[in-house]
N, C-alpha and C positions, 0 to 999 in steps of 0.2 A: 436309622434307615439301613437297609442291607441290600447289596447288589445280588442279583441272581447269577451265581457262578461267575462273578466278575473277576477278571485278571487285568492288571495294569502292567505293561511291559515298559521298563524304565531304566535309566542310567543317571546317577546323580551328577556326573560330569556334563551331561547334555542338558543345556537350558530348555530345549524343546521338551524333553522328557520330564525334567524336574518341575516344570510349571503345571503339568497334569498331576503329578504326585502331590505337590503342595495343595492344589485345589481339592483333591480328594480328602486330604487331611483337614483343610480348613472347613470343609463341609461336614466333617465328622462321619464320613462314609466308611463302611467296612469293605475291604477288598484284599485280594491276594496280589502281592507285588512279585513280579517275575523279572529278574535281572537278565539281560542279554548282553554278553560280552561282544563288543564290536571288533572281534578278531577273527570273525568267520561264522559265529553263531547266528548272525542275522541272515545268513544264506541257507540255513538248514530248512528242509521242506516243511517242518512243523511250524516254523515262524513265517515262512513265505505264504503259508496257507492263511495266515492272519493279515500279514502286511506284504503284499506282492511286490512292493517297491523296496523291500528290505530296510525300511526306515523305522526308527523309534521316535516317539512313543507309539504304542498301540494299546487299545482298550477293547476288551471283550465283555459285553454286558447283555444278558438276556438274549443270547444267541446272535448278537450283532457284533461284527468285527469292525473296529473303527481305527482310522489313521488320521494324521494331520492334527496337531495339537490344538489349534483354535477350534476346529470342528468338535473335538472331544470336549473342550471347555464349554462350548455352547450347548452340547448335549447334556453335560452334567448340570448346567444351570437350568435348562428347560425341564429335565426329569426330576431334579432334586432342588427345587427353588428356595429352600430354606436351609441354612441362612442365605439370604439373597446376596449375590456377588455382582449384580448389575443394577445401577441406579434407574429409577423410573423417570426422572426428569430428562427431557430430551437433550439439553445442553450437556448435562453431566454424562449421559450415555455416550454422546459424541466424544467427550474427553477420554473416556475409558477406551473406546474403540480406536481413537487416534493413537493413544499410547501403545495399545497392542500392535497395531499395524506398523507404526513407525519403528517400534523395537524390532520387529521381524524383517521389515523391508529395508530399513536404513541402518539401525544401530548394529544388529548382529553381523551383517556383511562387512561393516566398517571395522569390526574388531578383529578380523582374521589376521592382519599383520601383527597385532598386539598380543595374540594368544601365546606365543612362546614366552614373551616377557611376563605374562601373568603366571606362568609356571616356573619362572626363575631361570629360563633358558636365554641364551644370547639372541638378540634381535636379528632381523634380516636387513633388507634394504632400508637405510635411514630415510630416504625420500618417501618410500611407501609408508613407513611408520609415521612420519610427520603428517602425511596426507590423511592417514587413518585417524590420528589424534584430532585433526581439524574437523573431520566429518563427525566424529564422536562428540566433540564440543558443540557443534551445531545442534545435535540432537538434545544434548543436556540442557542447553540454553532454552530450547523449545519446551522441554519438560518442566523446567523451572517456572516458565510462565503459566503452565497449566495447573500448577499447584496453588491452592488458595490457603485460607486459614484452617481448612479441614485437614485431618491427618493423612488422608488417602486421596487418590485422584478422583475428584468429583463426588466424594462421599465421606461420611463420618465412620464408615466401616469398610473393611477390606473389599476390593472389587477384583474382577478378573485382570485388571491392568497390573495389579501388584505381582501375581505369580509370573506374568509375562516379562515385564520390565525388571522386576525384582530378583530375577535369576541371572541377570546380565550385569546390571549396574554395580553391584557389590564387588565384582571382579575388576572393574576398571582401574582403580588405584594401582593395582599390581601391574597393570599394563602401561603405567606412566600417565594416567589421566586422573589427577586428584579431584575430589569432590568439594574441596573447601571454597571454590568459587561459586558454588551452588548451594546456599544454606538451606533452602527448603528441601531440595532433593537429598542433601546429606542427612538431614533429620529424618526424612522419610525412609531412607535406606537403613538408618540405625534402628528405627521402629520395626522394620521388617525382619532384619537379621536377629532381633531379640525374640521373635515369635517362635514357639515350639515347632511349627511346621517347617520353618526355614532351618532350624537347628537339626531337626531329625533327618532332613534330606541333604544335609551338607556333605560334600565329598570328604572322605577320610584322607589323612596324609598318605596312607598306603595306596589308595586309588589314584591320588595325584602323582605319586612317584611312578606308578605303573604307566600312567599316561605320558609322563615325561620321558620315560625310557623308550616307549613306543615312538614318540615324536622325535626323539634324538636319532633313533634308527632310521626313520623316514628322511630326516634332514641329511644324515650321512650318506644315504643311498642316492638322494637327489644331487648332492654335491659331487659324488663320485661318478 
């Protein structure tokens, strides 16, 4: 399948962006990847014409400008239904949707205090870090209960739950939240990170160093 003049605006450091990028790859779609550096490029008029809220990701397909990653994933699944990334069984579909929404509404916000640790930088307030770890653990315990004997959430094949949760959870051990207490989730994570789509979209060491430098500058300015 081929997009009609499709452009995907992404950044491998951003889990919101990476989940769209991975889904495009998993579906075998052809697209043009446009990188936007979040150092001011997101405020340029040509990008604001696509994403007026200056957020990534964004997708342009067949004359339609799209923002919000979950909306983009639903669009891709509806327009390009093969390979299917949503189960047909109602309970399995509920599992996939719960994983998507809990990741975005609960897990991602909880990781904010842990993000410097994931990059190898000094942590901040120990109390906030401990609270974050507790919140993350609650999510991981919940996800562990949602996995059965199938390799993916609610399915024998990869679903939309994987690009959403699977772009956040692999980072958690670096933030001080090991996965060894969650055997199903740990095995699930290993399966995902071995897939070509995950490896192709992984942030390079140079990208991580650039982000670390930017974050260190922000921390220094706030401390000063």
